[in-house]
C-alpha positions, -999 to +999 in steps of 0.1 A: +521+172-415+544+201-427+574+185-410+566+152-428+564+171-461+597+187-455+613+154-446+600+137-477+612+166-499+647+165-482+648+127-488+639+133-524+668+157-528+692+132-513+678+105-536+682+127-566+718+133-557+724+095-556+721+113-593+839+288-622+860+317-623+862+342-652+897+328-660+884+293-667+890+283-703+880+258-729+909+248-751+913+224-779+926+198-755+913+163-760+886+150-737+895+114-746+910+094-718+903+086-681+891+113-658+887+112-620+861+134-603+872+163-581+838+180-577+802+171-577+778+200-569+741+201-573+723+233-564+688+245-569+655+256-556+618+250-558+585+264-543+569+241-517+532+245-514+521+262-482+557+264-470+577+287-492+609+286-512+633+256-506+669+259-516+694+230-516+731+224-522+746+189-524+784+189-528+814+166-527+850+176-532+866+147-513+874+111-520+853+097-548+864+061-541+877+049-574+850+066-596+861+075-631+848+081-666+868+071-696+859+089-728+870+068-758+881+080-792+852+061-809+826+083-791+817+058-763+825+060-726+827+037-697+822+049-661+832+032-629+806+039-602+811+039-565+797+055-534+812+087-520+804+112-492+782+142-501+771+171-479+735+182-484+722+215-471+686+224-473+671+258-466+635+268-463+628+305-467+665+312-460+668+292-428+688+259-427+665+230-420+690+202-428+727+200-430+737+163-433+763+141-449+753+111-468+768+084-490+758+089-526+765+070-558+780+085-590+753+074-614+764+081-650+755+045-660+784+024-669+783+027-707+771+052-732+781+076-759+795+111-759+800+138-785+816+172-782+804+201-804+824+233-795+816+240-759+788+215-756+793+179-746+763+155-751+763+123-730+738+096-739+729+064-721+699+042-712+685+071-692+685+095-721+706+124-733+722+152-713+739+183-726+767+198-706+784+232-711+821+230-710+835+255-684+871+244-685+891+219-705+929+216-704+952+187-707+947+179-669+913+195-660+877+192-671+848+211-657+813+211-671+777+219-659+742+211-669+707+222-657+673+206-653+663+216-688+693+198-704+688+165-686+670+139-706+650+121-678+647+135-643+620+109-634+584+112-625+589+123-589+607+155-597+585+186-594+581+205-626+592+239-611+625+226-597+655+247-608+687+227-607+723+231-618+749+203-617+786+211-619+811+183-624+849+187-621+876+161-631+913+157-633+935+132-653 
C-alpha cells in the first residue's frame, strides 16, 4: 500500500509539471517581444502521511521544441506550447526513490495578460493569476520565479502543505 501511495504521489508530481546568482540583475530592459525558454525548474517538498518528507525536483534545460512566449506592448501575451523532456527526481527522507525523464508540456495557456510592476510580473489567464519575481532582465535574458502561494489555481489534487518554487529562464 505504501508503494502504491508513493507511486501515486510521484505521478501527481509529474502531472503537476505538465504545469540565481548574486550578480543577476533586473534592469529597465523591456520585457516585450518573443522569448524562448532555456530553463524550467520546479522544486519543492511535502510531508507524506506515515512515510515522511518527500522532496522533488523537475528540471529541463534542453530543447523546448518551439515553445515561446510573446509579451505584447498592449499587456497581452501569446504562448506557443509544445512538449519537451523533463527530468524528475523524487526523494523520500533523503533517499532517491525515482529519477526518471518524461515528456512534459509547457502550459502557460495560449493567451492572457501580463503586467510588470517593478520586480513583479503578474500573468493572468483562464486558470487565474500568478505573480512572478523578476530575478534577471536584460535585453537578451529573462529569469523569474514563483511559489505555491503566488499561483492562482493549483487544482484540487494538490496537498495544502506542499512547498513549491518554479523558476523560468528565457532568451531572445
